[in-house]
C-alpha positions in Angstrom: 86.2 86.6 69.2 84.8 86.0 65.8 87.4 85.6 63.1 86.7 83.3 60.2 88.4 79.9 60.7 91.2 78.9 58.3 90.6 75.7 56.4 93.3 74.0 58.3 92.0 75.1 61.7 91.2 72.3 64.1 88.0 72.1 66.1 89.9 71.5 69.4 89.1 73.7 72.4 90.4 77.2 72.2 93.5 77.9 74.4 94.0 81.5 73.3 93.9 84.0 70.4 96.3 86.0 68.3 94.8 89.4 67.4 96.3 91.4 64.5 97.4 94.8 65.8 99.0 96.0 62.5 99.2 94.9 58.9 96.6 94.3 56.2 94.5 92.0 58.5 94.4 94.6 61.4 91.6 93.9 63.8 91.2 90.2 62.9 91.5 87.5 65.5 92.9 84.0 65.2 91.9 81.1 67.4 94.7 79.0 68.9 94.5 75.3 69.9 96.7 73.1 72.0 100.1 72.0 70.5 101.3 73.4 67.2 99.6 76.4 65.4 101.2 77.0 62.0 101.2 80.6 60.7 101.3 81.6 57.0 99.2 83.0 54.2 97.8 79.6 53.0 94.3 78.8 54.0 95.7 75.4 55.2 97.6 77.1 58.0 96.0 77.2 61.5 96.6 81.0 61.5 96.0 82.3 58.0 97.2 85.9 57.5 96.1 86.0 53.9 96.2 89.7 53.4 100.0 90.1 54.1 101.9 89.2 50.9 105.2 89.7 52.8 104.4 86.6 55.0 105.4 83.2 53.7 102.7 81.1 52.3 103.3 78.2 54.7 105.0 77.8 58.1 106.6 81.2 58.6 106.2 80.7 62.3 104.5 78.6 64.9 102.8 79.3 68.2 102.8 76.2 70.4 100.7 75.7 73.5 102.1 73.1 75.8 99.0 71.6 77.5 101.2 69.9 80.2 103.0 73.0 81.4 100.2 75.4 80.3 102.8 77.6 78.4 102.8 79.3 75.0 105.9 79.3 72.8 106.9 81.3 69.7 108.9 79.1 67.3 110.5 80.1 63.9 109.1 78.2 61.0 110.9 76.6 58.1 110.2 79.5 55.6 112.7 82.1 54.6 111.0 85.0 56.4 112.1 86.1 59.9 109.9 86.2 63.0 110.2 88.7 65.9 108.8 88.5 69.5 108.6 91.9 71.1 111.2 93.3 68.6 113.7 90.5 69.2 114.4 87.8 66.5 113.1 84.3 67.3 115.9 81.8 66.5 114.7 79.1 68.8 111.6 78.3 70.9 110.9 81.3 73.1 108.3 81.4 75.9 105.4 83.8 75.3 103.4 85.8 77.9 100.1 87.6 77.7 100.3 90.7 75.5 103.6 89.6 73.8 103.7 90.8 70.1 104.7 88.4 67.3 105.9 90.2 64.2 106.4 88.9 60.6 106.2 90.8 57.4 103.9 93.8 58.0 101.8 91.8 60.5 101.9 92.2 64.3 100.0 89.7 66.4 99.3 90.0 70.1 98.9 86.9 72.3 95.7 86.8 74.3 95.8 83.5 76.3 92.8 81.7 77.7 94.4 78.6 79.1 97.1 78.9 81.7 97.0 79.4 85.5 93.3 80.0 85.8 91.7 77.8 83.0 92.8 74.5 81.6 91.0 71.9 79.4 93.0 69.3 81.3 90.6 69.9 84.2 87.1 68.5 83.8 83.7 70.2 84.0 81.4 68.8 86.6 78.0 67.4 85.4 76.4 70.6 86.8 78.3 72.6 84.2 80.5 74.2 86.8 84.2 74.2 86.4 85.9 71.7 88.7 88.0 73.6 91.3 91.7 72.8 90.9 94.7 74.3 92.5 96.9 76.6 90.4 99.4 74.9 88.1 102.3 75.7 90.5 100.4 74.1 93.4 100.0 70.8 91.4 103.8 70.3 91.2 105.4 68.3 93.9 107.3 70.2 96.5 111.0 69.8 96.4 112.8 69.0 99.6 
């Protein structure tokens, strides 16, 4: 996916993307990295939705990827604007799934995860370039008696 990187974007490995479904930046993709991805209009944000004047300049929302649990979270930012996930207001951290839609202002962003059950940067590539086989995330958790 070939969106232009925001000035504040990190060069960390990609864990997923947000793709703009509606709004002034419709069709644009935004690369997500592990941990906190700040969303706003400023080019300093990890996800810069510059075309939507109804989105706060900085920190209207966050998408967090937890590398330990391999889970995405939608979190409200500290700006005045509201954030919705699948039509419901986000008041506190809310787990996200593939194809969930994050909405702020006129912008609707769909989550396209890369890391999760199948792929994880926590697992190493072998020297041959092949991906090291690892059990699914649930299989790595100790069994409860």
